[in-house]
Backbone of each chain as ProteinMPNN parsed JSONL, in Angstrom:
{"seq_chain_A": "MVKPTLVTNSIRTLRFAAGEMTQAELADRVGVTRQTIIAIEQGRYSPSLEMAFQIAKVFGVSLDEVFHYPG", "coords_chain_A": {"N_chain_A": [[0.841, -1.199, -0.001], [0.559, 2.22, -0.873], [1.873, 4.8, 1.022], [0.055, 7.598, 2.075], [1.29, 9.853, 3.062], [4.388, 11.61, 3.59], [5.347, 12.063, 6.003], [6.904, 10.781, 8.815], [6.943, 9.031, 12.002], [7.75, 8.71, 15.525], [6.087, 7.584, 17.338], [5.344, 5.045, 18.258], [7.715, 4.092, 19.422], [8.075, 6.054, 21.358], [5.821, 5.637, 22.918], [6.404, 3.15, 23.942], [8.64, 3.788, 25.436], [7.458, 5.349, 27.312], [6.524, 3.835, 29.481], [5.183, 1.73, 28.219], [2.824, 2.814, 27.143], [-0.564, 2.596, 26.135], [-2.264, 2.647, 22.917], [-4.865, 3.457, 23.21], [-4.774, 4.867, 25.613], [-3.092, 6.993, 24.94], [-4.696, 8.128, 22.978], [-6.889, 8.954, 24.536], [-5.649, 10.904, 26.094], [-4.934, 12.783, 24.229], [-7.32, 13.339, 23.157], [-8.589, 12.175, 20.97], [-9.786, 9.614, 18.651], [-8.947, 6.119, 19.083], [-8.455, 4.935, 16.678], [-7.511, 6.992, 15.135], [-5.022, 7.494, 16.249], [-3.813, 5.064, 15.609], [-3.863, 5.282, 12.792], [-2.147, 7.458, 12.444], [0.26, 6.453, 13.504], [0.752, 4.427, 11.658], [1.297, 5.874, 9.434], [-0.78, 6.654, 7.822], [-2.166, 8.919, 8.115], [-1.698, 12.37, 8.408], [-1.421, 14.35, 11.15], [-3.01, 17.432, 12.303], [-1.196, 20.474, 12.927], [-1.683, 21.336, 15.497], [-2.647, 19.003, 16.781], [-0.371, 17.481, 16.543], [1.404, 18.868, 18.205], [0.102, 18.458, 20.606], [0.411, 15.699, 20.927], [3.194, 15.529, 21.144], [3.467, 16.933, 23.501], [2.259, 15.237, 25.354], [4.196, 13.248, 25.562], [6.226, 14.756, 26.497], [8.251, 15.82, 24.921], [10.034, 17.463, 22.17], [8.534, 18.676, 19.098], [9.903, 17.767, 16.787], [11.04, 15.484, 17.69], [9.099, 13.697, 17.646], [7.781, 13.738, 15.146], [8.896, 13.351, 11.77], [10.383, 14.492, 8.735], [11.342, 13.624, 5.464], [14.479, 14.61, 3.899]], "CA_chain_A": [[0.001, 0.0, 0.0], [1.328, 3.462, -0.924], [1.516, 5.648, 2.15], [-0.361, 8.886, 1.543], [2.055, 10.969, 3.614], [5.83, 11.37, 3.75], [5.671, 12.301, 7.412], [7.054, 9.577, 9.648], [6.902, 9.416, 13.421], [8.33, 7.784, 16.497], [5.094, 7.447, 18.416], [5.388, 3.696, 18.83], [8.895, 4.05, 20.295], [7.833, 6.941, 22.503], [4.838, 4.968, 23.793], [7.11, 2.076, 24.646], [9.51, 4.431, 26.431], [6.615, 5.953, 28.351], [5.89, 2.769, 30.268], [4.295, 0.959, 27.338], [1.517, 3.475, 27.066], [-1.385, 2.009, 25.069], [-2.814, 3.588, 21.933], [-6.109, 3.99, 23.777], [-4.411, 5.86, 26.628], [-2.614, 8.176, 24.214], [-5.874, 8.732, 22.331], [-7.655, 9.645, 25.574], [-4.931, 12.099, 26.557], [-4.93, 13.785, 23.159], [-8.733, 13.656, 22.88], [-8.978, 11.681, 19.636], [-10.129, 8.191, 18.687], [-7.799, 5.207, 19.01], [-8.21, 4.672, 15.254], [-6.693, 8.096, 14.607], [-3.64, 7.238, 16.704], [-3.326, 3.948, 14.779], [-3.621, 5.803, 11.442], [-0.935, 8.298, 12.481], [1.403, 5.552, 13.694], [0.997, 3.663, 10.423], [1.585, 6.798, 8.327], [-1.944, 6.806, 6.954], [-2.788, 10.214, 8.372], [-0.853, 13.42, 8.979], [-2.277, 15.15, 12.041], [-2.847, 18.885, 12.241], [-0.068, 20.956, 13.743], [-2.151, 21.399, 16.884], [-2.657, 17.651, 17.345], [1.025, 17.053, 16.63], [1.955, 19.474, 19.427], [-0.525, 17.78, 21.76], [1.053, 14.382, 21.074], [4.543, 15.778, 21.666], [3.313, 17.384, 24.894], [1.978, 14.051, 26.18], [5.46, 12.542, 25.798], [7.177, 15.692, 27.082], [9.387, 16.008, 24.007], [9.759, 18.483, 21.151], [7.784, 18.177, 17.94], [10.734, 17.012, 15.833], [11.395, 14.173, 18.24], [7.956, 12.806, 17.384], [7.498, 13.675, 13.701], [10.06, 13.563, 10.916], [10.08, 14.654, 7.305], [12.592, 13.326, 4.748], [15.126, 15.674, 3.149]], "C_chain_A": [[0.884, 1.262, 0.0], [0.899, 4.343, 0.231], [1.187, 7.048, 1.64], [0.412, 10.079, 2.093], [3.522, 10.596, 3.741], [6.255, 11.557, 5.206], [5.786, 10.961, 8.14], [7.052, 10.005, 11.116], [7.478, 8.313, 14.304], [7.359, 7.5, 17.631], [5.162, 6.078, 19.077], [6.543, 3.573, 19.829], [8.659, 4.872, 21.555], [6.809, 6.329, 23.463], [5.517, 3.893, 24.617], [7.974, 2.659, 25.769], [8.714, 5.032, 27.58], [5.84, 4.87, 29.1], [4.89, 1.963, 29.482], [2.872, 1.513, 27.345], [0.708, 2.872, 25.901], [-1.851, 3.1, 24.102], [-4.076, 4.239, 22.481], [-5.815, 5.087, 24.797], [-3.934, 7.156, 25.96], [-3.791, 8.909, 23.569], [-6.698, 9.532, 23.343], [-6.977, 10.955, 25.977], [-4.896, 13.193, 25.494], [-6.369, 14.209, 22.815], [-9.151, 13.272, 21.482], [-9.369, 10.212, 19.766], [-8.853, 7.351, 18.592], [-7.432, 4.939, 17.55], [-7.366, 5.781, 14.633], [-5.236, 7.922, 15.017], [-3.032, 6.115, 15.855], [-2.974, 4.457, 13.374], [-2.358, 6.662, 11.399], [0.301, 7.41, 12.595], [1.772, 4.826, 12.409], [1.27, 4.562, 9.219], [0.439, 6.954, 7.357], [-2.626, 8.154, 7.148], [-1.76, 11.176, 8.97], [-1.714, 14.294, 9.866], [-2.069, 16.641, 11.805], [-1.678, 19.277, 13.138], [-0.449, 20.961, 15.226], [-2.133, 20.005, 17.527], [-1.232, 17.13, 17.507], [1.673, 17.604, 17.903], [1.379, 18.789, 20.675], [0.12, 16.423, 22.01], [2.45, 14.553, 21.678], [4.484, 16.158, 23.146], [3.051, 16.205, 25.835], [3.28, 13.33, 26.538], [6.523, 13.457, 26.423], [8.424, 15.878, 26.229], [9.027, 17.081, 22.975], [9.096, 17.827, 19.938], [8.651, 17.314, 17.019], [11.29, 15.719, 16.42], [10.262, 13.156, 17.998], [7.759, 12.627, 15.876], [8.74, 14.026, 12.894], [9.608, 13.7, 9.48], [11.382, 14.449, 6.531], [13.152, 14.565, 4.023], [15.643, 16.787, 4.018]], "O_chain_A": [[1.836, 1.359, 0.775], [-0.29, 4.61, 0.41], [1.949, 7.622, 0.862], [0.209, 11.205, 1.637], [3.867, 9.436, 3.967], [7.385, 11.243, 5.581], [4.884, 10.125, 8.084], [7.147, 11.192, 11.427], [7.661, 7.169, 13.887], [7.772, 7.21, 18.754], [5.053, 5.959, 20.297], [6.384, 3.032, 20.924], [8.993, 4.453, 22.663], [6.922, 6.486, 24.679], [5.258, 3.735, 25.81], [8.041, 2.124, 26.876], [9.23, 5.202, 28.685], [4.635, 4.996, 29.317], [3.858, 1.555, 30.015], [1.886, 0.797, 27.523], [1.245, 2.665, 24.813], [-1.836, 4.291, 24.415], [-4.328, 5.421, 22.249], [-6.507, 6.104, 24.848], [-4.317, 8.256, 26.356], [-3.876, 10.137, 23.607], [-7.148, 10.641, 23.053], [-7.635, 11.977, 26.173], [-4.836, 14.38, 25.814], [-6.6, 15.284, 22.262], [-9.971, 13.952, 20.865], [-9.295, 9.634, 20.851], [-7.825, 7.807, 18.092], [-6.263, 4.742, 17.218], [-6.593, 5.531, 13.708], [-4.326, 8.173, 14.227], [-1.879, 6.203, 15.434], [-1.925, 4.114, 12.828], [-1.592, 6.603, 10.437], [1.275, 7.598, 11.866], [2.95, 4.634, 12.106], [1.455, 4.069, 8.107], [0.641, 7.337, 6.204], [-3.562, 8.489, 6.422], [-1.047, 10.835, 9.915], [-2.653, 14.924, 9.379], [-1.087, 17.057, 11.19], [-1.239, 18.505, 13.991], [0.363, 20.632, 16.09], [-1.673, 19.836, 18.656], [-0.919, 16.432, 18.472], [2.402, 16.891, 18.594], [2.082, 18.573, 21.663], [0.35, 16.038, 23.157], [2.839, 13.829, 22.594], [5.338, 15.758, 23.937], [3.549, 16.171, 26.96], [3.451, 12.86, 27.662], [7.588, 12.991, 26.829], [9.521, 16.07, 26.753], [7.889, 17.546, 22.907], [9.1, 16.606, 19.781], [8.21, 16.273, 16.53], [11.941, 14.946, 15.717], [10.444, 11.946, 18.126], [7.591, 11.507, 15.392], [9.53, 14.885, 13.285], [8.607, 13.122, 9.057], [12.411, 15.024, 6.886], [12.402, 15.442, 3.595], [16.214, 17.752, 3.511]]}, "seq_chain_B": "MSFEERLTWVNAVVSVVVTAVYCAVVFGRLGNMPVADVAYQWAMLISILALVVLTIIGAILMAVGTAVSAEITGNGSVDDIDRKDERDVQISHRGMRTGYVVSSVGGVLALGLAMLEYDYFWIANALFLSFVVAGLVTSAVKLMAYRRGF", "coords_chain_B": {"N_chain_B": [[-12.224, -0.156, 14.193], [-13.554, 3.026, 13.848], [-16.335, 4.729, 15.453], [-17.579, 6.545, 13.765], [-16.815, 5.557, 11.287], [-18.169, 3.156, 11.289], [-20.79, 4.138, 11.229], [-20.768, 5.195, 8.697], [-20.641, 2.879, 7.189], [-23.171, 1.864, 7.829], [-24.813, 3.804, 6.584], [-24.087, 3.351, 3.907], [-24.832, 0.664, 3.445], [-27.602, 0.732, 3.971], [-28.404, 2.54, 1.974], [-27.762, 1.11, -0.384], [-29.414, -1.172, -0.153], [-32.057, -0.086, 0.028], [-32.197, 1.367, -2.376], [-31.856, -0.666, -4.235], [-34.17, -2.2, -3.822], [-36.113, -0.28, -4.47], [-35.5, 0.227, -7.202], [-35.951, -2.323, -8.271], [-38.687, -2.611, -7.828], [-39.917, -0.312, -9.085], [-38.691, 0.037, -11.671], [-39.177, -2.414, -12.599], [-41.771, -2.293, -13.383], [-41.764, -1.031, -15.736], [-41.709, -2.359, -18.235], [-44.286, -3.176, -18.667], [-46.161, -1.179, -19.135], [-46.973, 2.156, -20.461], [-44.483, 4.732, -19.906], [-45.472, 7.07, -18.717], [-47.585, 6.177, -17.225], [-46.552, 4.714, -15.192], [-46.517, 4.072, -11.792], [-44.656, 5.706, -9.58], [-44.452, 7.423, -7.521], [-45.328, 6.926, -4.787], [-43.668, 4.816, -4.135], [-41.203, 6.099, -4.291], [-41.424, 8.078, -2.287], [-41.767, 6.447, -0.032], [-39.338, 5.131, -0.112], [-37.54, 7.22, 0.398], [-38.318, 7.891, 2.98], [-37.75, 5.446, 4.176], [-34.984, 5.385, 3.878], [-34.199, 7.373, 5.676], [-35.329, 6.513, 8.153], [-34.326, 3.855, 8.464], [-31.603, 4.378, 8.524], [-31.382, 5.818, 10.894], [-32.263, 3.875, 12.734], [-30.293, 1.94, 12.274], [-28.047, 3.359, 13.168], [-28.648, 3.634, 15.864], [-28.712, 0.939, 16.664], [-26.071, 0.31, 16.113], [-24.756, 1.931, 17.957], [-25.66, 0.834, 20.367], [-24.657, -1.767, 20.072], [-21.911, -1.22, 20.005], [-21.523, -0.214, 22.569], [-22.256, -2.435, 24.166], [-20.407, -4.326, 23.262], [-18.036, -3.068, 24.069], [-18.371, -3.211, 26.791], [-18.427, -5.971, 27.311], [-16.094, -7.092, 26.091], [-14.142, -5.345, 26.864], [-12.692, -3.99, 25.126], [-12.193, -0.963, 23.737], [-14.44, 1.818, 24.358], [-17.377, 3.215, 25.884], [-17.331, 5.885, 25.578], [-16.308, 6.214, 23.06], [-18.405, 6.341, 21.319], [-19.556, 8.903, 20.996], [-17.358, 10.259, 20.227], [-15.685, 12.297, 18.07], [-13.159, 13.155, 16.006], [-10.614, 15.393, 14.568], [-9.753, 14.037, 12.294], [-11.952, 12.468, 11.553], [-13.691, 14.555, 10.878], [-12.346, 15.768, 8.727], [-12.336, 13.651, 6.907], [-15.059, 13.335, 6.54], [-15.689, 15.791, 5.304], [-14.246, 15.519, 2.945], [-15.583, 13.368, 1.732], [-18.144, 14.502, 1.424], [-17.632, 16.606, -0.303], [-17.049, 15.295, -2.705], [-19.443, 13.914, -3.07], [-21.147, 16.079, -3.437], [-20.397, 16.997, -5.943], [-21.233, 14.854, -7.525], [-24.039, 14.894, -7.057], [-24.582, 17.352, -8.155], [-24.027, 16.948, -10.856], [-26.037, 15.121, -11.376], [-28.242, 16.778, -10.956], [-27.943, 18.583, -13.078], [-28.285, 16.821, -15.147], [-30.971, 16.133, -14.75], [-32.111, 18.618, -15.264], [-31.526, 18.823, -17.953], [-33.095, 16.736, -18.938], [-35.621, 17.772, -18.361], [-35.633, 20.033, -20.011], [-35.601, 18.825, -22.45], [-38.051, 17.852, -22.458], [-38.742, 15.362, -21.362], [-40.577, 12.645, -19.852], [-42.182, 13.137, -16.628], [-41.551, 11.031, -14.994], [-38.925, 10.198, -15.655], [-37.463, 12.494, -15.039], [-37.93, 12.871, -12.275], [-36.899, 10.454, -11.314], [-34.256, 10.621, -12.16], [-33.356, 12.697, -10.54], [-33.823, 11.607, -7.981], [-32.22, 9.272, -8.04], [-29.749, 10.45, -8.452], [-29.316, 11.739, -6.035], [-29.212, 9.537, -4.324], [-27.074, 8.082, -5.402], [-25.094, 9.99, -5.05], [-24.961, 9.994, -2.271], [-24.036, 7.409, -1.87], [-21.55, 7.525, -3.144], [-20.339, 9.412, -1.525], [-20.18, 7.936, 0.87], [-18.501, 5.859, -0.03], [-16.12, 7.204, -0.679], [-15.447, 8.17, 1.833], [-15.087, 5.767, 3.248], [-12.923, 4.695, 1.862], [-10.993, 6.584, 2.485], [-10.839, 6.194, 5.238], [-9.848, 3.575, 5.294], [-7.532, 3.514, 3.583], [-6.178, 5.814, 4.162], [-5.178, 9.296, 3.976]], "CA_chain_B": [[-13.052, 0.713, 13.353], [-14.146, 4.08, 14.678], [-17.803, 4.748, 15.396], [-17.95, 7.288, 12.551], [-16.645, 4.656, 10.143], [-19.301, 2.215, 11.347], [-21.983, 4.846, 10.756], [-20.646, 5.309, 7.24], [-21.048, 1.565, 6.671], [-24.637, 1.786, 7.961], [-25.365, 4.627, 5.499], [-23.84, 2.713, 2.613], [-25.641, -0.56, 3.326], [-29.015, 1.13, 3.872], [-28.62, 3.133, 0.641], [-27.726, 0.057, -1.409], [-30.592, -2.038, -0.022], [-33.282, 0.657, -0.313], [-32.178, 1.693, -3.806], [-32.055, -1.912, -4.996], [-35.602, -2.548, -3.739], [-36.848, 0.731, -5.244], [-35.278, -0.007, -8.638], [-36.607, -3.58, -8.654], [-40.139, -2.399, -7.836], [-40.369, 0.696, -10.049], [-38.235, -0.223, -13.039], [-39.799, -3.677, -12.994], [-43.083, -1.995, -13.964], [-41.574, -0.285, -16.988], [-41.976, -3.123, -19.448], [-45.697, -3.555, -18.805], [-47.073, -0.054, -19.418], [-46.262, 3.381, -20.877], [-43.746, 5.365, -18.805], [-46.318, 8.075, -18.049], [-48.532, 5.506, -16.332], [-45.859, 3.97, -14.131], [-46.669, 4.709, -10.484], [-43.376, 5.683, -8.865], [-44.459, 8.442, -6.48], [-45.374, 6.375, -3.43], [-42.444, 4.026, -3.935], [-40.099, 7.034, -4.049], [-41.607, 8.68, -0.962], [-41.502, 5.411, 0.976], [-37.893, 4.87, -0.121], [-36.868, 8.338, 1.087], [-38.619, 7.708, 4.403], [-37.012, 4.257, 4.626], [-33.567, 5.762, 3.985], [-34.015, 8.137, 6.914], [-35.668, 5.702, 9.339], [-33.392, 2.729, 8.606], [-30.29, 4.912, 8.918], [-31.466, 6.135, 12.327], [-32.317, 2.602, 13.467], [-28.953, 1.347, 12.159], [-27.124, 4.109, 14.024], [-28.97, 3.284, 17.267], [-28.234, -0.441, 16.887], [-24.604, 0.35, 16.111], [-24.346, 2.526, 19.228], [-25.917, -0.17, 21.407], [-23.692, -2.839, 19.838], [-20.586, -0.733, 20.395], [-21.498, -0.121, 24.04], [-22.288, -3.804, 24.709], [-19.126, -4.934, 22.929], [-17.016, -2.464, 24.934], [-18.613, -3.704, 28.156], [-18.114, -7.401, 27.392], [-14.702, -7.418, 25.732], [-13.201, -4.392, 27.454], [-11.97, -3.362, 24.016], [-12.912, 0.26, 23.395], [-15.137, 2.452, 25.463], [-18.655, 3.848, 25.528], [-16.995, 7.257, 25.171], [-15.973, 6.226, 21.629], [-19.61, 6.519, 20.52], [-19.756, 10.296, 20.592], [-16.075, 10.911, 19.993], [-15.428, 12.577, 16.656], [-11.991, 14.026, 16.026], [-10.347, 16.16, 13.343], [-9.643, 13.126, 11.149], [-13.327, 12.162, 11.14], [-14.263, 15.748, 10.237], [-11.7, 15.928, 7.416], [-12.816, 12.571, 6.031], [-16.448, 13.657, 6.229], [-15.677, 16.89, 4.327], [-13.751, 14.979, 1.678], [-16.667, 12.584, 1.152], [-19.262, 15.367, 1.03], [-17.212, 17.368, -1.49], [-17.209, 14.426, -3.877], [-20.877, 13.668, -3.209], [-21.747, 17.309, -3.954], [-20.144, 17.013, -7.395], [-22.105, 13.84, -8.138], [-25.438, 15.34, -7.044], [-24.682, 18.467, -9.098], [-24.109, 16.354, -12.195], [-27.397, 14.558, -11.458], [-29.158, 17.914, -11.095], [-27.81, 19.089, -14.449], [-28.901, 15.789, -15.999], [-32.426, 16.284, -14.609], [-32.458, 19.844, -15.997], [-31.485, 18.465, -19.381], [-34.283, 15.918, -19.238], [-36.777, 18.677, -18.343], [-35.574, 20.881, -21.212], [-35.918, 17.984, -23.604], [-39.455, 17.476, -22.257], [-38.936, 13.949, -21.022], [-41.67, 12.42, -18.897], [-41.863, 13.408, -15.216], [-40.967, 9.815, -14.412], [-37.464, 10.192, -15.838], [-36.878, 13.645, -14.333], [-37.975, 12.573, -10.843], [-35.982, 9.354, -11.01], [-32.873, 11.104, -12.326], [-33.034, 13.452, -9.321], [-33.773, 10.68, -6.83], [-31.039, 8.403, -8.132], [-28.519, 11.237, -8.286], [-29.128, 11.937, -4.592], [-28.816, 8.265, -3.714], [-25.704, 7.771, -5.865], [-24.209, 10.948, -4.376], [-24.78, 9.485, -0.908], [-23.186, 6.214, -1.933], [-20.182, 7.962, -3.47], [-19.84, 10.03, -0.291], [-19.798, 6.852, 1.787], [-17.369, 5.115, -0.589], [-14.913, 8.04, -0.534], [-15.112, 8.193, 3.266], [-14.559, 4.454, 3.654], [-11.573, 4.562, 1.293], [-10.1, 7.443, 3.281], [-10.631, 5.524, 6.532], [-9.048, 2.353, 5.116], [-6.232, 3.73, 2.938], [-5.529, 7.027, 4.648], [-5.159, 10.398, 3.008]], "C_chain_B": [[-13.722, 1.763, 14.232], [-15.67, 4.087, 14.501], [-18.28, 5.471, 14.139], [-17.844, 6.407, 11.316], [-17.793, 3.632, 10.113], [-20.584, 2.869, 10.845], [-21.959, 4.992, 9.24], [-21.045, 3.996, 6.574], [-22.574, 1.414, 6.722], [-25.298, 2.562, 6.824], [-25.26, 3.917, 4.161], [-24.751, 1.503, 2.423], [-27.123, -0.216, 3.153], [-29.305, 1.692, 2.481], [-28.675, 2.071, -0.437], [-29.01, -0.769, -1.363], [-31.856, -1.307, -0.483], [-33.325, 0.96, -1.815], [-32.433, 0.447, -4.652], [-33.532, -2.299, -4.993], [-36.423, -1.593, -4.594], [-36.732, 0.45, -6.745], [-36.0, -1.276, -9.098], [-38.119, -3.367, -8.785], [-40.556, -1.483, -8.994], [-39.952, 0.369, -11.486], [-38.763, -1.572, -13.555], [-41.153, -3.461, -13.66], [-42.96, -1.406, -15.37], [-41.99, -1.054, -18.234], [-43.456, -3.334, -19.726], [-46.634, -2.425, -19.23], [-46.274, 1.155, -19.911], [-45.612, 4.067, -19.668], [-44.634, 6.33, -18.011], [-47.284, 7.439, -17.051], [-47.863, 4.767, -15.169], [-45.975, 4.741, -12.818], [-45.358, 4.581, -9.703], [-43.433, 6.547, -7.61], [-44.421, 7.866, -5.062], [-44.11, 5.564, -3.117], [-41.264, 4.943, -3.608], [-40.192, 7.654, -2.652], [-41.287, 7.678, 0.151], [-40.001, 5.116, 1.044], [-37.135, 5.958, 0.625], [-37.063, 8.202, 2.6], [-37.816, 6.531, 4.962], [-35.522, 4.568, 4.791], [-33.295, 6.457, 5.322], [-34.198, 7.234, 8.142], [-34.657, 4.572, 9.55], [-31.992, 3.196, 9.011], [-30.273, 5.231, 10.412], [-31.459, 4.856, 13.161], [-30.94, 1.93, 13.457], [-27.952, 2.017, 13.076], [-27.361, 3.763, 15.502], [-28.444, 1.886, 17.58], [-26.717, -0.485, 16.965], [-24.069, 0.905, 17.443], [-24.517, 1.519, 20.363], [-24.893, -1.299, 21.299], [-22.299, -2.464, 20.287], [-20.463, -0.704, 21.924], [-21.442, -1.513, 24.673], [-20.942, -4.486, 24.479], [-18.005, -4.397, 23.821], [-17.126, -3.0, 26.358], [-18.141, -5.153, 28.305], [-16.632, -7.675, 27.171], [-13.683, -6.507, 26.417], [-12.388, -3.678, 26.397], [-12.759, -2.14, 23.558], [-13.67, 0.782, 24.595], [-16.437, 3.053, 24.962], [-18.402, 5.282, 25.049], [-16.712, 7.354, 23.672], [-17.183, 6.587, 20.772], [-19.783, 7.977, 20.078], [-18.438, 11.032, 20.372], [-15.831, 11.057, 18.5], [-14.259, 13.557, 16.616], [-11.748, 14.676, 14.673], [-10.242, 15.271, 12.107], [-11.031, 12.749, 10.628], [-13.929, 13.343, 10.363], [-13.673, 15.931, 8.839], [-12.192, 14.869, 6.415], [-14.258, 12.848, 5.601], [-16.514, 14.745, 5.155], [-15.244, 16.387, 2.957], [-14.862, 14.195, 0.962], [-17.775, 13.48, 0.634], [-18.913, 16.205, -0.197], [-17.45, 16.547, -2.758], [-18.697, 14.164, -4.141], [-21.599, 14.876, -3.799], [-21.571, 17.38, -5.472], [-21.09, 16.043, -8.1], [-23.551, 14.323, -8.176], [-25.625, 16.53, -7.982], [-24.815, 17.955, -10.523], [-25.512, 15.777, -12.409], [-28.436, 15.649, -11.645], [-29.149, 18.46, -12.513], [-28.473, 18.102, -15.426], [-30.426, 15.917, -15.959], [-32.906, 17.539, -15.34], [-32.523, 19.566, -17.493], [-32.711, 17.673, -19.782], [-35.538, 16.791, -19.29], [-36.815, 19.525, -19.609], [-35.948, 20.092, -22.463], [-37.33, 17.394, -23.512], [-39.666, 15.972, -22.114], [-40.063, 13.846, -20.008], [-41.205, 12.713, -17.465], [-41.16, 12.224, -14.552], [-39.444, 9.859, -14.485], [-36.798, 11.329, -15.072], [-36.806, 13.368, -12.829], [-36.977, 11.479, -10.483], [-34.518, 9.742, -11.19], [-32.446, 11.858, -11.074], [-32.859, 12.518, -8.125], [-32.493, 9.838, -6.868], [-29.741, 9.192, -7.999], [-28.251, 11.519, -6.81], [-28.608, 10.655, -3.934], [-27.37, 7.907, -4.107], [-24.701, 8.719, -5.187], [-23.927, 10.491, -2.943], [-23.858, 8.285, -0.878], [-21.729, 6.574, -2.224], [-19.554, 8.615, -2.242], [-19.354, 8.96, 0.677], [-18.555, 6.123, 1.283], [-16.063, 5.898, -0.406], [-14.467, 8.065, 0.936], [-14.484, 6.864, 3.701], [-13.157, 4.229, 3.101], [-10.573, 5.392, 2.088], [-9.82, 6.801, 4.642], [-9.671, 4.343, 6.383], [-7.637, 2.66, 4.632], [-5.476, 4.927, 3.466], [-5.575, 8.111, 3.592], [-4.205, 11.487, 3.491]], "O_chain_B": [[-14.37, 1.438, 15.227], [-16.209, 3.533, 13.542], [-19.263, 5.065, 13.519], [-18.672, 6.492, 10.409], [-18.312, 3.292, 9.049], [-21.37, 2.247, 10.13], [-22.997, 4.921, 8.582], [-21.701, 3.99, 5.532], [-23.189, 0.905, 5.785], [-26.219, 2.065, 6.176], [-26.212, 3.883, 3.383], [-25.366, 1.338, 1.37], [-27.811, -0.789, 2.309], [-30.325, 1.363, 1.876], [-29.539, 2.119, -1.313], [-29.621, -1.038, -2.397], [-32.631, -1.836, -1.28], [-34.371, 0.822, -2.448], [-33.137, 0.503, -5.66], [-34.083, -2.678, -6.027], [-37.308, -2.011, -5.341], [-37.73, 0.436, -7.465], [-36.589, -1.304, -10.179], [-38.751, -3.868, -9.714], [-41.434, -1.831, -9.783], [-40.772, 0.421, -12.403], [-38.792, -1.833, -14.758], [-41.634, -4.316, -14.403], [-43.948, -1.303, -16.097], [-42.551, -0.484, -19.17], [-43.852, -3.63, -20.853], [-47.768, -2.677, -19.639], [-45.048, 1.182, -19.795], [-46.125, 3.993, -18.552], [-44.552, 6.393, -16.784], [-47.747, 8.108, -16.127], [-48.54, 4.259, -14.274], [-45.587, 5.906, -12.733], [-44.999, 3.501, -9.232], [-42.576, 6.43, -6.734], [-43.593, 8.263, -4.242], [-43.567, 5.613, -2.013], [-40.43, 4.617, -2.762], [-39.2, 7.748, -1.929], [-40.631, 8.011, 1.138], [-39.458, 4.88, 2.124], [-36.209, 5.675, 1.385], [-36.131, 8.369, 3.387], [-37.273, 6.599, 6.065], [-34.878, 4.081, 5.72], [-32.309, 6.174, 6.002], [-33.355, 7.193, 9.037], [-34.186, 4.353, 10.666], [-31.284, 2.505, 9.744], [-29.296, 4.958, 11.109], [-30.747, 4.757, 14.161], [-30.476, 1.42, 14.477], [-27.114, 1.356, 13.688], [-26.42, 3.621, 16.282], [-27.816, 1.664, 18.615], [-26.145, -1.216, 17.773], [-23.073, 0.419, 17.979], [-23.638, 1.367, 21.211], [-24.33, -1.735, 22.303], [-21.586, -3.276, 20.877], [-19.448, -1.108, 22.492], [-20.672, -1.744, 25.606], [-20.402, -5.138, 25.372], [-17.141, -5.148, 24.273], [-16.124, -3.213, 27.04], [-17.528, -5.511, 29.31], [-15.994, -8.387, 27.947], [-12.508, -6.856, 26.535], [-11.512, -2.87, 26.705], [-13.871, -2.273, 23.047], [-13.557, 0.257, 25.703], [-16.584, 3.362, 23.779], [-19.148, 5.821, 24.232], [-16.85, 8.422, 23.075], [-17.035, 7.073, 19.651], [-20.116, 8.246, 18.924], [-18.398, 12.262, 20.335], [-15.777, 10.072, 17.764], [-14.361, 14.667, 17.138], [-12.551, 14.54, 13.751], [-10.595, 15.69, 11.005], [-11.261, 12.715, 9.419], [-14.584, 13.161, 9.337], [-14.397, 16.213, 7.883], [-12.427, 15.161, 5.242], [-14.629, 12.624, 4.449], [-17.295, 14.641, 4.209], [-15.807, 16.78, 1.935], [-15.057, 14.334, -0.246], [-18.294, 13.262, -0.461], [-19.775, 16.485, -1.03], [-17.983, 17.047, -3.748], [-19.15, 14.189, -5.286], [-22.548, 14.723, -4.568], [-22.487, 17.774, -6.193], [-21.672, 16.367, -9.135], [-24.224, 14.185, -9.198], [-26.705, 16.706, -8.547], [-25.618, 18.465, -11.304], [-26.098, 15.924, -13.482], [-29.397, 15.479, -12.396], [-30.197, 18.761, -13.083], [-29.127, 18.5, -16.39], [-31.093, 15.824, -16.99], [-33.97, 17.535, -15.959], [-33.434, 20.005, -18.195], [-33.297, 17.908, -20.839], [-36.408, 16.593, -20.138], [-37.872, 19.719, -20.209], [-36.533, 20.627, -23.405], [-37.748, 16.577, -24.333], [-40.61, 15.393, -22.652], [-40.452, 14.835, -19.386], [-40.03, 12.567, -17.128], [-40.304, 12.386, -13.682], [-38.759, 9.592, -13.497], [-35.71, 11.163, -14.521], [-35.779, 13.592, -12.189], [-36.291, 11.568, -9.464], [-33.645, 9.257, -10.47], [-31.324, 11.693, -10.595], [-31.895, 12.619, -7.367], [-31.783, 9.71, -5.87], [-28.746, 8.673, -7.493], [-27.098, 11.536, -6.379], [-27.697, 10.684, -3.107], [-26.564, 7.494, -3.274], [-23.607, 8.308, -4.802], [-22.798, 10.589, -2.463], [-23.014, 8.148, 0.008], [-20.804, 6.013, -1.638], [-18.377, 8.398, -1.951], [-18.26, 9.06, 1.233], [-17.659, 5.804, 2.064], [-15.036, 5.333, -0.03], [-13.276, 7.992, 1.24], [-13.487, 6.839, 4.423], [-12.303, 3.65, 3.772], [-9.447, 4.958, 2.334], [-8.695, 6.859, 5.138], [-8.797, 4.13, 7.223], [-6.661, 2.148, 5.179], [-4.27, 5.05, 3.25], [-5.965, 7.867, 2.45], [-4.042, 12.506, 2.821]]}, "name": "protein", "num_of_chains": 2, "seq": "MVKPTLVTNSIRTLRFAAGEMTQAELADRVGVTRQTIIAIEQGRYSPSLEMAFQIAKVFGVSLDEVFHYPGMSFEERLTWVNAVVSVVVTAVYCAVVFGRLGNMPVADVAYQWAMLISILALVVLTIIGAILMAVGTAVSAEITGNGSVDDIDRKDERDVQISHRGMRTGYVVSSVGGVLALGLAMLEYDYFWIANALFLSFVVAGLVTSAVKLMAYRRGF"}
């Protein structure tokens, strides 16, 4: 399947580092559905800048430690 | 599958079933009598009503099913039922944009039929089917966006 976005992320790694936080827990803390977290993790959806900041805030890291863009 | 995606499936299934029944009933009468005599009005009104009522019933059943499933399996939460995030909204807008184009084309087609003085039967059915097809295309685009991403 061709991924519709070039944005990659480290959410899975960051969840693991944060005491194996579940996708559901992250979704609750960001205020989105678990399916949206899954879609972001799999590169099927690029979140808005606001949601990206919220995700980074949950992990207590900067935005570029969560999301990456090639080049 | 998010609750919004499930609702999209409900819309799609209801639209397909109701339209199939409508077409079988109304277009099945076409061969037996002149087009002007084919009674389509009640079938169309009942179909529109059925689309609304069955979609509501489907949504209620889906909500109940989601809640029961969350309670039994512990997978998901009742909160998921009314949770709609930015991705759902963007997917909904994408689907409606495409559906709007389809219904506009159907509207233009109906205008053309009226200008060419086709029977009311064809004009009414062109409009009805363009709305139904637009709804189906909306659902299809949304489901593809949910499955494949965008």
